[in-house]
C-alpha positions, 0 to 999 in steps of 0.5 A: 500500500502506498503511504500518504505523502510526508510534507515537508519531507524529513531532512537528510543526514548532513542537511545542516552542513558538514558539522552534521554530516557523518560522511565528512566526519569519517577518517580517510582510513575508512575509505578504500582510496582517497585523494585531495578531492575525492574518496572511494568507499565500498558497500556496507557488506558483501553482495552477490555482485562482483563489486560495489563502490561509492565515490564522493567528494571530500568536501561537503557538497551535493550534485546541485551545489558541486563547484565547477572545478569538481564538476569538471573533474567528476567525469574523468574520475568516474571513468577512472573508478570504472577502469579500476572496477573493470580491472577485476576481470569478469565484469560485463558493465559498471553501472553508475547510480545516484540516489540522494534521499538518505544523505546530503553528501553527494555519493555516486554508486558504481555497481559491477554487473557480472560478465555474461549475466545479461538477465541482470542488465539495466536499471534493476541491477541494484535489486540483485545485490539483495537477491544473489547470495553474497560473495565470501568475505575474503573474495570481497576484501580481495576485490576491494584491495585490487580496486584500491591498488588500481586507483592508487596506481594513478595517484592518491592513497589506498590506506594499507590497513583498509582490507574490506569493501565495507564502510 
């Protein structure tokens, strides 16, 4: 049953600025990879998909107020993350998604579809994260390490102690 509209809508996490934003408060050691402008983290827990990572600006911005300098860097950074995910092998496509209902800090999801599983193509790919059996934690952690290393090869830092794809 569809619920009645909630108006005004409740505020998102971090809506009051960086002081109230959990993402801004996270140390770099929580991330797979960081540089002076961007941070890359993994999904909360292993899923049945080959990889799921989240790209966000270091500074507290949403897409609507992303400064022009970061906006011009966003496309090339998305390409770089996609290449890092594809370097795992066995990836058919990397889908880029943005949902902004939960948090006011911009975060873009990059979700890998397994090569050959054409049934998972399209906008329903994120739904499969909850349906497919999760990968073993060790496999998930190794994939996260490889993505971090691929990102660090082009600059930035991959904290050595960060071993999982979880946040």
